[in-house]
C-alpha positions as CSV (number, residue, x, y, z in Angstrom):
1,M,117.7,77.5,82.8
2,K,115.2,79.2,80.4
3,S,115.5,78.7,76.7
4,A,116.6,81.6,74.4
5,F,113.1,81.6,72.9
6,T,111.4,82.0,76.3
7,I,113.9,84.7,77.4
8,N,113.3,86.8,74.2
9,V,109.5,86.4,74.3
10,E,109.2,87.4,77.9
11,Y,111.5,90.4,77.3
12,G,109.7,91.4,74.2
13,L,106.3,91.3,76.0
14,L,107.8,93.4,78.8
15,R,109.2,96.0,76.5
16,A,105.9,96.2,74.5
17,A,103.9,96.7,77.8
18,S,106.5,99.3,78.9
19,A,106.2,101.2,75.7
20,V,102.4,101.4,76.1
21,V,102.6,102.4,79.8
22,N,105.0,105.2,79.0
23,I,102.8,106.7,76.3
24,I,99.5,107.0,78.4
25,P,99.2,109.8,81.0
26,Y,99.9,108.8,84.6
27,R,96.3,109.4,85.8
28,A,95.1,107.2,82.9
29,A,97.5,104.5,84.0
30,A,96.1,104.6,87.5
31,A,92.5,104.4,86.2
32,L,93.5,101.5,84.0
33,A,95.0,99.7,86.9
34,R,91.8,100.1,88.9
35,V,89.6,98.8,86.0
36,A,91.9,95.9,85.3
37,A,91.9,94.9,89.0
38,T,88.1,95.1,89.2
39,V,87.7,92.9,86.2
40,A,90.3,90.4,87.4
41,V,88.7,90.0,90.8
42,R,85.0,90.3,90.0
43,V,84.8,88.7,86.6
44,V,87.9,86.6,86.0
45,R,88.0,85.7,89.8
46,F,91.8,85.9,89.8
47,Q,93.1,84.1,93.0
48,R,89.8,85.3,94.5
49,R,89.0,82.4,96.9
50,R,92.5,82.3,98.3
51,T,92.8,86.0,98.7
52,L,89.4,86.5,100.2
53,S,90.1,83.7,102.7
54,R,93.3,85.5,103.8
55,I,91.6,88.8,104.2
56,S,88.6,87.4,106.1
57,S,90.9,85.5,108.4
58,V,92.5,88.8,109.4
59,F,89.3,90.8,109.4
60,P,86.5,88.4,110.4
61,E,84.3,91.4,111.3
62,K,84.2,92.6,107.6
63,S,81.6,91.6,105.1
64,K,82.3,89.8,101.9
65,S,81.8,93.0,99.9
66,E,84.3,94.8,102.1
67,C,86.8,92.0,101.6
68,L,86.3,92.2,97.9
69,E,87.1,95.9,97.9
70,I,90.2,95.3,99.8
71,A,91.3,92.6,97.3
72,I,90.5,94.9,94.4
73,G,92.4,97.8,95.9
74,S,95.4,95.6,96.7
75,L,95.6,94.2,93.1
76,A,95.1,97.7,91.7
77,N,98.0,99.0,93.8
78,T,100.2,96.1,92.7
79,L,99.4,96.7,89.0
80,L,100.1,100.5,89.4
81,T,103.4,99.7,91.2
82,G,104.4,97.6,88.2
83,M,103.4,100.4,85.8
84,E,105.5,102.9,87.9
85,M,108.4,100.5,87.6
86,M,108.1,100.7,83.8
87,R,108.0,104.5,84.0
88,A,110.9,104.7,86.6
89,S,113.3,106.4,84.2
90,S,111.0,109.3,83.7
91,L,110.2,109.9,87.4
92,D,112.4,112.9,88.0
93,R,112.5,115.3,90.9
94,D,109.8,117.5,89.4
95,W,107.6,114.4,89.3
96,M,108.4,113.6,92.9
97,D,107.6,117.1,94.0
98,R,104.1,116.7,92.5
99,H,103.4,113.1,93.4
100,V,105.2,112.4,96.7
101,V,104.0,114.2,99.8
102,D,106.7,115.8,102.0
103,G,109.6,114.0,100.3
104,P,112.2,116.6,101.3
105,K,111.0,116.5,104.9
106,Y,111.6,112.8,105.2
107,K,114.9,113.0,103.4
108,D,116.1,115.5,106.0
109,I,115.0,113.1,108.8
110,L,117.1,110.3,107.3
111,Q,120.0,112.6,106.6
112,K,120.2,113.6,110.3
113,L,120.5,109.9,111.1
114,V,123.0,109.3,108.4
115,D,125.1,112.2,109.8
116,E,125.6,110.2,113.0
117,G,127.9,108.0,111.0
118,K,126.7,104.5,111.8
119,G,124.4,104.0,108.8
120,V,120.7,103.5,108.8
121,V,118.5,100.4,108.4
122,V,115.1,101.3,106.9
123,M,112.4,98.6,107.3
124,V,109.4,99.0,105.0
125,P,106.5,96.6,104.2
126,H,104.9,95.6,100.9
127,T,102.4,98.5,101.0
128,G,101.8,101.3,98.5
129,N,104.7,101.5,96.1
130,W,107.6,100.5,98.4
131,Y,110.1,101.4,95.7
132,M,108.8,104.9,95.6
133,A,110.3,105.7,99.0
134,A,113.8,104.8,97.7
135,W,113.3,106.5,94.3
136,A,112.2,109.7,96.0
137,M,115.0,109.8,98.5
138,A,117.5,109.2,95.6
139,K,116.0,112.2,93.7
140,Y,116.4,114.4,96.8
141,G,120.1,113.4,97.1
142,L,120.1,110.6,99.6
143,K,121.6,107.3,98.2
144,L,120.1,104.0,99.3
145,F,121.1,100.4,98.8
146,S,119.0,97.2,99.0
147,I,119.1,93.6,98.1
148,A,117.0,91.5,95.7
149,A,117.1,88.1,94.1
150,R,118.2,87.8,90.5
151,Q,115.5,87.2,87.9
152,R,115.7,83.9,86.1
153,N,115.5,85.7,82.8
154,P,118.8,87.6,82.4
155,K,117.3,90.2,80.1
156,L,114.6,90.9,82.6
157,N,117.2,91.1,85.3
158,A,119.2,93.7,83.4
159,W,116.0,95.6,82.7
160,M,115.2,95.6,86.5
161,E,118.7,96.9,87.4
162,R,118.2,99.8,84.9
163,Q,114.8,100.6,86.4
164,Y,116.3,100.8,90.0
165,G,118.1,104.0,88.9
166,E,120.3,105.5,91.6
167,I,119.5,102.7,94.0
168,E,122.2,100.2,94.4
169,V,120.7,96.7,94.5
170,L,123.0,93.9,95.7
171,D,122.4,90.3,94.6
172,R,120.8,88.6,97.6
173,D,122.3,85.2,96.7
174,R,126.0,86.1,96.3
175,R,128.3,84.8,99.1
176,N,129.8,88.2,99.8
177,T,126.5,90.2,100.0
178,L,126.3,90.0,103.8
179,V,129.8,91.5,104.0
180,K,129.0,94.2,101.5
181,I,125.9,95.2,103.5
182,K,127.9,95.5,106.7
183,E,130.6,97.5,104.9
184,R,128.2,100.0,103.4
185,L,126.4,100.5,106.7
186,Q,129.7,101.2,108.5
187,A,130.5,103.7,105.8
188,G,127.2,105.5,106.6
189,G,125.0,104.0,104.0
190,V,121.2,103.7,104.1
191,F,120.0,100.1,103.8
192,A,116.4,99.6,102.7
193,I,115.0,96.3,103.5
194,L,111.6,94.6,103.4
195,P,111.4,92.3,106.4
196,D,111.3,88.8,105.0
197,L,107.9,87.4,106.1
198,R,108.2,84.2,104.1
199,I,111.0,82.4,105.9
200,R,111.0,78.7,105.3
201,K,113.0,77.8,108.4
202,P,112.0,78.9,111.9
203,D,113.5,82.3,112.9
204,I,111.6,84.8,115.0
205,S,107.9,84.3,115.8
206,A,106.3,87.7,115.9
207,P,102.7,88.8,116.1
208,F,101.6,90.2,112.7
209,L,98.1,90.7,111.2
210,R,96.4,89.2,114.2
211,G,98.4,86.0,113.8
212,I,102.0,84.8,114.2
213,A,104.5,85.3,111.4
214,N,107.9,83.6,111.1
215,V,110.1,86.6,110.4
216,S,113.7,87.1,109.4
217,H,115.9,88.9,112.0
218,S,118.4,90.1,109.4
219,G,117.5,93.8,109.5
220,A,117.8,93.9,113.3
221,M,121.1,91.9,113.1
222,Y,122.7,94.5,110.9
223,A,121.6,97.3,113.2
224,L,123.1,95.4,116.2
225,K,126.4,94.7,114.4
226,T,126.9,98.4,113.2
227,G,124.9,100.4,115.8
228,A,122.7,101.8,113.0
229,P,119.3,103.0,114.0
230,I,116.3,101.3,112.5
231,V,113.7,103.5,110.8
232,V,110.4,101.8,110.5
233,A,108.4,103.4,107.7
234,A,105.6,102.6,105.2
235,M,104.2,104.1,102.0
236,R,100.6,104.4,101.0
237,R,98.6,105.9,98.1
238,E,96.2,108.7,98.8
239,G,94.4,110.8,96.2
240,G,96.8,109.8,93.4
241,R,99.9,110.7,95.5
242,H,102.4,108.8,97.6
243,V,102.4,109.4,101.3
244,F,105.3,108.5,103.7
245,A,104.6,107.2,107.2
246,H,107.5,107.4,109.6
247,L,106.3,105.0,112.2
248,A,109.3,105.0,114.6
249,T,113.1,105.2,114.9
250,L,114.4,102.2,117.0
251,R,117.8,102.3,118.6
252,P,119.7,99.1,118.9
253,E,121.6,99.9,122.1
254,G,120.6,97.4,124.9
255,R,118.2,95.5,122.6
256,T,118.2,92.1,121.1
257,A,117.4,91.1,117.5
258,E,114.2,89.5,118.7
259,D,113.0,92.6,120.5
260,L,113.8,94.9,117.6
261,T,112.2,92.6,115.0
262,R,109.0,92.2,117.1
263,E,108.6,95.9,117.8
264,A,109.2,96.8,114.1
265,L,106.6,94.1,113.0
266,S,104.1,95.4,115.5
267,L,104.3,98.9,114.0
268,L,104.1,97.5,110.5
269,S,101.2,95.3,111.4
270,D,99.2,98.2,112.8
271,F,99.8,100.2,109.6
272,V,98.5,97.3,107.4
273,L,95.5,96.8,109.6
274,A,94.7,100.5,109.2
275,H,95.3,100.5,105.4
276,P,94.6,96.9,104.3
277,E,93.9,97.9,100.6
278,Q,97.6,99.0,100.4
279,W,99.0,95.6,101.4
280,Y,100.1,92.9,99.0
281,W,97.6,90.1,99.7
282,Y,98.6,88.0,96.7
283,N,101.9,86.5,97.8
284,K,102.3,82.9,96.6
285,R,102.8,81.7,100.1
286,W,100.8,83.2,102.9
287,I,103.0,84.8,105.6
288,L,101.0,83.4,108.5
289,E,101.5,79.8,107.4
290,P,103.8,77.9,109.7
291,P,107.4,77.3,108.4
292,E,108.1,74.1,106.7
């Protein structure tokens, strides 16, 4: 349990950073993220050895300078995602029209699946700003829900819940969360989930990033229980805008959780390999490590 002093200091620093981020123009924030990432990787050498080792293990054909650029791009993307979280309350539909490519088109694709009445499971990876997909869909009238762990700092947790906006985020650690997910899907809801690639206990072994990842089958499990189709999608940044990639729609009929999970991971892996600078390479625990 954090002390009241630590809670207030962390929250105060967050609010101060948020105030600064909301003052500067969006393009300036994006440039600042790139500069900060370059300094962090090249000068401060922030997690540099570990991150480059991960990148080169997946791309042995790339030079050290190419791996450095991937590391810088990944960190810049992560920093800008954090900045966008701080600006979330000001990201209205007009902002989405200008910064999200073909948002209404993808909303219509999801709406047609929603209209089938079985709900929809959307699987997205940690690429681009994965929150932006849900924010955009909400601004275009499609409500989504997701799950997340609570922050240890209650004030930071309350701030995060406000920043999620129209997206309903269920507490991952509550006992009745699994029941709520099933109920919302059966009511025609859209469940956005990032496939958990950091499972500590053995689950489903799936090829990913030219290795083998131990992956949670939960997304596929909900699709099988409710008959909901699985939309495999990803986000990437391109020219200062957010671009959707609808990789596939998987139907659960006649499939197993293992089959669905592996097919989804194969699609997501191909996307990351094609856009490595969009992937979050800085996870505390490398996804291709064997489970404990």
